[in-house]
C-alpha positions in Angstrom: 0.0 0.0 0.0 1.4 3.4 -1.0 0.4 6.7 0.2 1.8 9.4 -2.0 1.6 13.1 -1.2 -0.7 15.0 -3.5 0.4 18.1 -5.5 -0.8 20.6 -2.9 1.0 18.7 -0.1 4.2 18.6 -2.2 3.9 22.3 -2.9 3.4 23.1 0.8 6.4 21.0 1.8 8.6 22.8 -0.8 7.4 26.1 0.6 8.4 25.1 4.1 11.8 24.0 2.9 12.4 27.3 1.0 11.4 29.3 4.0 13.8 27.4 6.2 16.6 27.8 3.6 15.9 31.6 3.4 15.9 31.9 7.2 19.2 30.0 7.4 20.7 32.5 5.0 19.6 35.2 7.5 21.6 33.5 10.3 19.2 31.1 12.0 20.0 27.5 12.7 17.1 25.0 13.2 16.6 22.0 15.4 13.8 19.7 16.1 13.7 19.2 19.9 10.9 16.9 20.9 7.8 18.5 19.5 9.3 21.9 19.1 10.8 23.5 16.1 13.6 25.6 17.6 15.8 28.3 15.9 19.0 29.7 17.4 20.9 32.5 15.9 24.2 31.5 14.3 26.0 33.4 17.1 24.1 31.6 19.9 24.6 28.2 18.2 28.3 28.8 17.8 28.5 29.9 21.5 26.9 26.6 22.5 29.4 24.6 20.4 32.4 26.6 21.6 31.4 26.3 25.3 30.5 22.6 25.3 26.9 23.1 26.2 25.5 21.3 23.1 23.9 18.6 25.3 21.8 21.2 26.9 21.6 24.3 24.6 19.0 25.9 26.9 21.4 26.1 29.8 24.9 27.3 28.9 27.3 29.1 31.2 25.7 32.4 32.1 22.1 31.2 31.6 19.8 30.2 28.8 20.6 31.0 25.3 18.0 33.1 23.4 16.0 31.0 20.9 12.8 30.9 19.0 10.5 27.9 19.5 7.1 26.7 18.3 5.4 23.4 19.3 4.5 22.3 15.8 6.3 19.0 15.2 5.4 15.4 15.8 8.2 13.8 17.9 9.4 10.6 16.2 11.1 9.4 19.3 14.7 9.0 20.4 16.0 7.6 17.2 14.5 10.4 15.0 13.0 7.8 12.7 9.2 7.8 12.4 7.8 4.7 13.9 4.5 3.3 13.0 4.2 0.3 15.3 1.2 -1.9 16.0 0.0 -1.8 19.6 1.5 -5.3 20.0 4.8 -4.2 18.7 4.8 -1.1 20.8 4.3 -3.2 23.9 6.9 -5.7 22.9 9.6 -3.0 22.2 8.9 -0.7 25.1 8.8 -3.1 27.9 
């Protein structure tokens, strides 16, 4: 069984991609953190990398880094791969 996106869905996806590419050119860096789409400025992201606070970019030396966030994503889980498990599989693999 195949579920192919229709033309309007493909166009909407391309629009999102273009918008993110344009925002990256303006100096934003994007991450998916749980169900949040998060954007840090290039400077804040570089600071997090340079100061070894990548594991927790919200709490670097001196306090939280400024960021933009919107709860609009579907969290795919720890492996970042969408999982579509049956209830039986979910019980088997999460116990």
